[in-house]
C-alpha positions in Angstrom: -49.8 -21.1 8.6 -46.8 -19.7 6.6 -43.2 -21.0 7.5 -41.5 -18.7 9.9 -38.3 -17.3 8.3 -35.1 -16.2 9.8 -32.2 -14.0 8.7 -30.1 -17.2 8.3 -32.7 -18.5 5.8 -31.9 -15.5 3.7 -28.2 -16.3 3.8 -27.0 -14.1 6.7 -25.5 -16.1 9.7 -25.4 -13.7 12.6 -24.1 -16.4 15.0 -21.1 -17.1 12.7 -20.3 -13.4 12.6 -20.5 -13.0 16.4 -18.2 -16.0 16.8 -15.7 -14.4 14.6 -15.5 -11.4 16.9 -13.6 -13.3 19.6 -10.9 -14.2 16.9 -10.7 -10.7 15.6 -10.3 -9.4 19.2 -7.2 -11.6 19.7 -5.7 -10.4 16.5 -6.4 -6.7 17.3 -4.8 -7.1 20.8 -1.5 -7.8 19.1 -1.6 -4.5 17.3 -2.5 -2.5 20.5 -0.5 0.7 21.0 -0.6 3.7 23.3 -3.9 5.6 22.9 -6.2 2.7 22.1 -9.2 2.6 24.4 -11.6 -0.4 24.8 -11.7 -3.5 22.5 -13.1 -4.6 19.2 -16.9 -5.0 19.2 -18.2 -1.5 20.2 -20.2 0.7 18.0 -17.0 2.7 17.3 -13.3 2.4 17.8 -11.8 4.6 20.5 -8.4 6.3 20.4 -7.2 8.9 22.9 -5.1 11.4 21.1 -2.0 12.7 23.1 -0.9 16.0 21.5 1.1 17.2 24.5 4.4 17.1 22.5 2.9 18.5 19.3 2.4 22.3 18.8 -0.1 22.2 15.9 -1.5 18.7 15.5 -2.7 17.7 12.0 -4.7 14.5 11.4 -3.9 12.7 8.1 -6.3 10.2 6.8 -6.4 7.7 3.9 -8.7 5.1 2.5 -7.9 2.5 -0.2 -8.5 -1.1 -1.3 -6.5 -3.9 -2.9 -8.1 -3.8 -6.3 -8.1 -6.7 -8.6 -5.1 -8.3 -6.9 -7.9 -9.9 -4.9 -8.6 -12.1 -7.9 -5.2 -13.7 -7.5 -6.0 -14.4 -3.9 -9.2 -16.1 -5.0 -7.4 -18.3 -7.6 -4.8 -19.4 -5.1 -7.1 -19.6 -2.1 -4.5 -17.6 -0.2 -6.0 -14.7 1.8 -3.5 -13.6 4.5 -1.2 -11.4 2.3 -4.0 -9.2 0.9 -4.6 -8.1 4.4 -1.0 -6.7 4.5 -1.7 -5.1 1.1 -4.8 -3.4 2.5 -2.8 -1.8 5.4 0.1 -0.9 3.1 -2.0 1.0 0.6 -3.4 3.2 3.4 -0.5 3.8 5.8 2.1 4.4 3.0 -0.1 7.3 1.8 -0.1 8.7 5.3 3.6 8.2 5.9 4.6 10.2 2.7 3.1 13.3 4.4 5.2 12.9 7.4 2.5 11.4 9.6 2.8 8.5 12.0 -0.2 6.1 11.5 -2.2 5.7 14.6 -5.1 3.4 13.9 -6.7 1.4 11.2 -10.2 0.1 10.4 -11.2 -2.3 7.8 -14.3 -3.2 5.8 -14.8 -6.7 4.4 -17.8 -7.7 2.4 -18.6 -11.2 1.1 -21.5 -13.3 -0.1 -21.1 -15.9 2.6 -18.9 -15.7 5.7 -16.2 -18.4 5.5 -14.6 -18.5 8.9 -11.1 -19.7 7.8 -11.0 -17.2 5.0 -12.0 -14.2 7.1 -9.6 -15.2 9.9 -6.7 -15.3 7.3 -7.7 -11.9 6.0 -7.9 -10.3 9.4 -4.6 -12.0 10.4 -2.9 -10.3 7.5 -4.4 -7.0 8.4 -3.1 -7.5 12.0 0.4 -8.3 10.6 0.3 -5.2 8.5 -0.7 -3.1 11.4 2.2 -4.5 13.5 4.6 -3.6 10.6 3.2 -0.1 10.5 3.0 0.4 14.3 -0.6 1.3 14.2 -3.6 -0.2 16.0 -6.5 -2.2 14.5 -9.4 -0.7 16.4 -12.5 -1.7 14.5 -14.1 -2.6 11.2 -17.0 -4.2 9.6 -17.6 -7.7 8.2 -20.7 -7.7 6.0 -22.4 -10.9 4.8 -24.3 -10.0 1.6 -25.9 -13.0 0.0 -26.3 -12.8 -3.8 -24.1 -9.8 -4.0 -20.8 -11.5 -4.5 -19.7 -14.7 -6.3 -19.0 -17.8 -4.2 -15.7 -17.5 -2.3 -15.2 -13.9 -3.4 -15.1 -10.7 -1.3 -14.0 -7.1 -1.4 -11.8 -5.2 1.0 -11.4 -1.5 2.0 -9.2 0.0 4.6 -9.2 3.4 6.5 -6.3 4.8 8.4 -5.6 7.9 10.4 -2.2 9.3 11.3 -0.8 12.4 13.2 1.8 14.9 12.3 2.8 18.3 13.7 2.0 21.0 11.1 5.6 22.2 11.2 6.8 18.8 10.2 4.1 18.2 7.5 5.9 17.1 4.2 4.1 18.8 1.4 6.9 19.4 -1.2 6.8 23.1 -0.9 10.6 23.3 -0.1 11.6 21.3 -3.1 14.0 23.1 -5.4 16.0 22.4 -8.6 19.1 20.2 -7.8 17.4 18.2 -5.2 17.9 14.5 -5.7 15.4 11.7 -6.1 16.1 8.6 -4.0 14.2 5.5 -5.0 13.4 2.8 -2.4 13.0 -0.7 -3.6 9.6 -2.3 -3.8 8.8 -5.9 -3.1 7.4 -6.4 -6.7 4.2 -5.4 -8.2 2.6 -4.2 -4.9 -1.1 -3.6 -5.5 -1.4 -1.7 -8.8 -1.7 -2.7 -12.4 -3.3 -6.0 -11.7 -6.0 -5.7 -14.4 -3.2 -5.5 -17.1 -1.2 -8.2 -15.2 -4.1 -10.6 -15.3 -4.8 -9.9 -18.9 -1.2 -10.7 -19.8 -0.7 -13.7 -17.6 -4.1 -15.4 -17.9 -5.6 -14.2 -21.2 -2.6 -13.7 -23.4 -0.2 -16.4 -22.0 -2.9 -18.7 -20.7 -1.0 -19.3 -17.5 -2.3 -20.9 -14.3 -1.3 -19.6 -10.9 0.9 -22.6 -10.4 2.7 -22.2 -13.8 6.5 -22.1 -13.1 8.2 -19.1 -14.7 11.9 -19.7 -15.2 12.6 -15.9 -15.3 11.1 -15.5 -11.9 12.3 -18.8 -10.4 8.8 -19.5 -8.9 5.2 -20.0 -9.9 3.5 -16.9 -11.3 0.9 -17.0 -8.6 3.5 -16.8 -5.8 5.1 -13.8 -7.5 1.8 -12.0 -8.0 0.5 -12.5 -4.4 3.7 -11.0 -2.8 2.5 -8.4 -0.4 3.1 -4.6 -0.7 6.0 -3.2 1.4 5.0 -1.0 4.3 7.3 2.0 4.6 5.9 3.9 7.6 8.8 2.9 10.0 11.4 3.6 7.3 9.9 7.1 6.7 9.8 7.7 10.5 13.5 6.9 10.7 14.4 9.3 7.9 12.3 12.3 8.9 13.5 12.1 12.5 16.6 14.1 11.8 17.2 14.3 8.1 16.0 17.0 5.7 13.4 15.1 3.6 11.7 17.6 1.4 9.2 15.4 -0.4 8.0 11.8 -0.4 6.0 9.9 -3.1 4.3 6.5 -2.8 4.5 4.9 -6.2 1.0 3.4 -6.7 -1.5 3.8 -9.5 0.1 6.1 -12.1 3.4 4.5 -11.7 6.8 6.4 -11.5 5.8 8.8 -14.2 2.6 10.3 -12.5 3.3 9.9 -8.7 6.7 11.7 -8.2 5.4 14.8 -10.0 2.5 15.0 -7.6 4.9 16.4 -4.9 7.1 18.6 -7.1 6.3 22.3 -7.3 4.7 23.5 -10.5 7.7 25.5 -11.5 9.9 22.4 -11.4 10.2 19.2 -13.4 12.1 16.0 -12.8 14.7 14.0 -14.7 14.7 10.3 -14.2 17.8 8.2 -15.1 16.9 5.0 -16.9 18.8 2.0 -15.7 19.8 3.7 -12.4 17.9 1.1 -10.2 17.5 -2.6 -10.2 14.2 -3.8 -12.0 12.8 -7.0 -10.6 12.3 -9.7 -13.3 8.5 -9.6 -13.1 8.5 -6.2 -14.9 10.5 -7.2 -18.0 8.6 -10.4 -18.1 5.3 -8.6 -18.3 6.6 -6.0 -20.7 7.8 -8.7 -23.2 4.8 -11.0 -22.8 2.3 -8.1 -23.3 4.4 -6.1 -25.8 3.8 -3.1 -23.5 5.5 0.2 -24.4 8.0 1.5 -21.9 6.0 4.6 -21.4 3.0 2.5 -20.5 5.1 0.4 -18.0 6.3 3.5 -16.3 2.8 5.0 -15.8 1.2 1.7 -14.7 3.7 -0.1 -12.4 6.2 0.8 -9.8 8.9 -1.0 -11.8 10.9 -1.8 -8.6 10.6 1.6 -6.9 8.0 1.6 -4.2 8.8 4.9 -2.6 10.7 8.1 -3.6 12.3 10.6 -1.3 13.3 14.1 -2.5 16.4 15.3 -0.6 19.0 18.1 -0.9 22.0 17.1 -2.9 24.5 17.4 0.0 22.4 15.1 2.2 22.0 12.4 -0.4 24.7 10.0 0.9 23.5 10.4 4.4 20.0 9.4 3.5 21.3 6.5 1.4 23.4 5.3 4.4 20.4 5.6 6.7 18.2 3.5 4.3 20.9 0.8 3.8 21.4 0.6 7.6 17.7 0.0 8.1 17.6 -2.9 5.6 16.3 -1.0 2.6 17.7 -1.0 -0.9 17.9 2.5 -2.5 19.4 4.4 -5.4 19.6 7.9 -6.7 17.2 7.7 -9.7 17.1 11.3 -10.8 16.9 14.9 -9.8 14.6 17.9 -9.7 15.1 20.4 -12.5 14.0 24.0 -13.5 11.2 23.6 -15.8 11.6 25.5 -19.0 8.5 27.6 -20.0 8.1 25.9 -23.3 8.6 22.3 -21.9 5.8 19.9 -23.2 6.4 17.7 -20.1 7.5 17.9 -16.5 9.0 14.4 -16.6 12.2 13.8 -18.6 13.8 10.4 -19.1 17.5 10.2 -19.8 
């Protein structure tokens, strides 16, 4: 008689996955907010949408991942901060359109479920949701033997937010003379890590525990720093201040992201040296001999979010940001685009 095989014999441990559910439920409870229905573990996450105070409700959705920053987590065996990154990459994209994040779901795929690792990842996701004031209402943890290398995994996140159509921020009211206010990042955030890893580990032959004097810490500690979550900062600004546009500085860097919210008839002028650049960026630029133009279209260079505001409201916006614990600078302005201009972005 042939041996009777089980799913576990093929590398998928259903019991371990089921046991993780109770841990995930406890993490999700900490993120609970008004509107959440039921608990983690159903076939779908439930959220009751209250639109009584909204004239024309618009749902805003976003999905994203952490990219090759996960490789740093693997090297360091540090998995809680990438969960924060995952939430940040989704909710920041929702926030810049004026929406309040409501709920979040995650997808985690790995070759073999490691209870401690998965718990750390979901704990980080829960922390990110708390920062963003959104609820973790569901997700999927997929064990896929032979698909991923040992101790490696991939992450994807999905977020949904809500905004009144009249308060949707789409950049349509941006005009020449409006000011660009940059809000500080926490470092690299979650973009450009393929270039970062090439410079640090291929060119410089560093290890994650290599101490970098310019940074005052090990390179791994710098690279694993989680992405800032700006949703509550944005909510504070748009409550009563005229914010005409918002840009999340992600892939494409400063050069390509601000212009995404600027009307086609306008350009932008960015003032070089108008903000504080964290030391990780000049370190990478020098070590990799990276052109300044390449730096500006690959990394955030210390600016994680940009707000476009009328000139006479600039100081009020800066005061609000400072009062909420943010560091911010006027980094440029919106300009009238000459018909023969070869570029919509000018550096001065």
